C-alpha positions in Angstrom: -7.9 -17.2 -19.7 -7.3 -13.4 -18.5 -3.7 -12.6 -18.3 -1.9 -11.9 -14.7 -0.7 -8.6 -14.3 2.4 -7.5 -15.1 4.9 -5.4 -13.6 8.3 -4.4 -15.3 10.4 -4.1 -12.4 14.3 -3.6 -11.1 15.2 -5.3 -8.1 16.9 -2.2 -6.3 14.6 0.4 -7.3 12.3 2.0 -4.6 9.5 2.5 -6.3 9.4 -0.6 -8.0 9.9 -2.1 -4.3 6.7 -0.4 -3.2 4.3 -1.9 -5.6 5.3 -4.9 -5.5 4.2 -5.1 -1.3 1.2 -3.7 -2.5 0.4 -6.8 -4.5 1.7 -8.7 -2.4 -0.6 -7.2 0.1 -3.6 -7.2 -2.5 -3.0 -11.0 -2.8 -2.7 -10.2 -6.7 -1.2 -13.1 -8.7 1.3 -11.0 -11.2 4.1 -11.6 -13.8 7.5 -9.9 -13.3 9.7 -8.7 -16.4 13.3 -7.0 -15.4 13.9 -3.4 -16.6 17.9 -3.4 -16.0 18.5 0.1 -15.1 22.5 0.1 -15.3 23.4 -2.8 -18.2 24.3 -1.0 -21.5 23.5 2.4 -20.2 20.1 1.7 -18.8 17.7 -0.9 -20.5 14.8 1.7 -19.2 16.2 3.7 -22.7 15.1 1.6 -24.9 12.9 2.3 -27.5 11.1 -0.9 -26.6 10.6 0.1 -23.2 9.9 4.1 -23.6 6.6 2.9 -25.8 5.7 1.7 -22.5 7.2 4.4 -20.3 7.7 7.6 -21.3 9.6 9.0 -18.5 12.1 6.0 -19.0 11.7 4.7 -15.3 10.3 1.9 -13.7 8.0 0.7 -12.1 5.2 -0.1 -15.2 2.3 -2.2 -14.4 0.0 -3.3 -17.1 -3.4 -4.3 -15.4 -6.9 -4.5 -16.6 -5.9 -3.3 -19.9 -4.3 -0.2 -18.7 -0.4 0.8 -18.9 0.0 2.6 -15.6 3.6 4.3 -14.2 4.6 6.3 -11.1 4.2 4.1 -8.2 1.7 5.9 -6.1 -0.9 6.1 -8.7 -0.1 2.8 -9.2 -1.2 1.5 -5.4 -3.8 4.0 -5.4 -5.4 2.4 -8.5 -4.7 -1.0 -6.9 -6.5 -0.1 -3.6 -9.3 2.0 -5.1 -10.1 -1.3 -7.5 -9.2 -4.2 -5.2 -10.3 -2.3 -1.5 -10.1 -5.8 -0.1 -8.2 -7.3 1.5 -5.6 -4.8 3.3 -6.9 -1.5 2.9 -4.1 0.5 2.5 -5.5 3.8 3.2 -7.3 4.7 6.5 -11.2 5.4 6.3 -10.4 9.1 8.2 -9.6 11.6 6.4 -7.5 13.4 8.9 -5.8 10.1 8.9 -5.6 9.3 5.3 -3.9 12.9 4.8 -1.4 11.5 7.5 -0.6 8.9 5.3 -0.3 10.9 1.8 1.8 13.5 4.1 4.4 10.8 4.8 4.3 9.0 1.4 4.8 12.5 0.0 8.1 13.4 1.6 9.4 10.3 0.9 8.2 10.3 -3.0 8.7 13.8 -4.2 11.3 14.9 -1.4 13.8 11.9 -0.7 13.7 9.3 -3.9 13.8 11.8 -6.6 16.7 13.8 -5.2 18.5 10.4 -4.6 17.9 8.8 -7.6 19.9 6.8 -9.7 20.1 9.7 -12.6 20.6 12.5 -10.6 23.8 10.6 -8.4 24.7 10.0 -12.1 24.6 13.8 -13.1 26.2 14.2 -9.4 29.2 11.9 -10.2 31.1 9.6 -8.6 33.1 11.9 -6.3 29.8 13.8 -4.7 27.4 10.8 -4.9 27.8 9.4 -1.5 27.6 12.8 0.4 24.6 13.9 -1.8 22.8 10.7 -1.0 23.3 10.7 2.3 22.2 14.3 3.2 18.8 14.2 0.8 17.8 10.8 2.7 19.2 11.9 6.0 17.3 15.9 5.7 13.8 13.5 5.0 13.8 10.7 6.8 14.6 13.3 9.9 11.2 15.2 9.3 9.4 11.8 8.7 10.7 10.6 12.3 9.0 14.1 14.0 5.6 13.3 11.9 6.0 9.5 13.1 6.1 10.3 16.9 2.5 11.4 16.5 1.6 9.1 14.2 2.2 6.0 14.6 1.5 3.0 16.3 2.9 -0.4 15.5 3.3 0.6 12.2 3.7 4.4 10.3 -0.3 5.4 11.0 -1.7 3.4 13.8 -1.7 -0.4 13.9 -2.6 -1.3 10.0 -0.2 -0.9 7.5 -0.6 2.0 5.2 1.1 3.5 1.6 3.3 5.3 4.0 4.8 2.2 5.3 4.8 1.0 1.5 7.1 4.3 0.8 8.9 3.3 4.3 10.8 0.4 3.8 12.4 0.9 0.5 13.8 4.3 2.1 15.4 3.1 4.9 17.2 0.5 2.7 18.6 3.2 0.6 19.9 5.2 3.9 21.8 2.3 4.8 23.4 2.0 1.7 23.9 6.1 1.8 25.6 5.7 5.8 22.6 7.2 6.9 22.7 7.5 11.4 19.5 5.3 11.6 20.0 5.5 16.0 18.8 9.4 15.8 15.1 7.8 14.1 13.9 5.5 16.9 10.6 5.3 16.1 11.3 4.7 12.3 13.6 2.2 13.6 10.9 0.5 15.3 8.4 0.5 12.8 10.7 -0.9 9.9 11.4 -4.0 12.5 7.5 -4.7 12.5 7.3 -4.3 8.9 10.4 -6.6 8.0 9.0 -9.4 10.2 5.3 -9.6 7.4 5.4 -11.7 5.0 4.4 -9.6 2.1 7.1 -7.1 2.7 9.1 -10.4 2.7 8.2 -11.4 -0.3 8.7 -8.1 -2.2 11.9 -7.6 -0.9 14.9 -6.8 -3.2 16.7 -10.0 -2.3 14.3 -12.4 -2.9 13.4 -11.1 -6.9 13.9 -12.8 -9.9 16.7 -10.4 -11.1 18.3 -9.9 -7.7 21.9 -10.6 -8.4 23.2 -14.3 -6.8 25.3 -12.4 -4.6 22.6 -9.8 -3.0 20.1 -12.8 -3.5 18.8 -14.1 0.1 18.2 -17.8 0.1 16.6 -18.4 3.7 13.3 -19.6 4.0 
């Protein structure tokens, strides 16, 4: 019997969250192993985990005999090996470029600037302003692009990789008290995505390692 894919994840990691959405949309049954990013100085720094992921980050996905790291390459691998169901990239090259543009603003321009290791280096007194400013700048740029590209979702009326990146980043925006009222296009797209069952299943509040006080127990 073929082993199910195994995702090393943390419930509130935005990069892990993206991959969980992709696995749900691709209807891939998978197992999870939690890697707590804070316990004992961070379980991602253990020798056992470093043997899987030399960057000491989540996610890592074991699938098809491979050990894959970095969320966007993982998602693109799933798309290329399992294009159905729910293709995550448009057929049109120009639209694909737009999807990747939005995704990379979030993946390269926002998330790394406000991730856990950077906030720890910045220190407790500065981390809220630092995170707020990084997220606000990046999402304002995304808002301008979405004014041109958005239909129901980020690019047209089909879910793409851009949407997988957007949802976790908007959650972080709320954590850092970014004013989303000035980003109506993003807010509208997020509202549409939050109603999709795959996005609900992948939500941070519904994961095996979600703490009880943050868990969503609604059906």
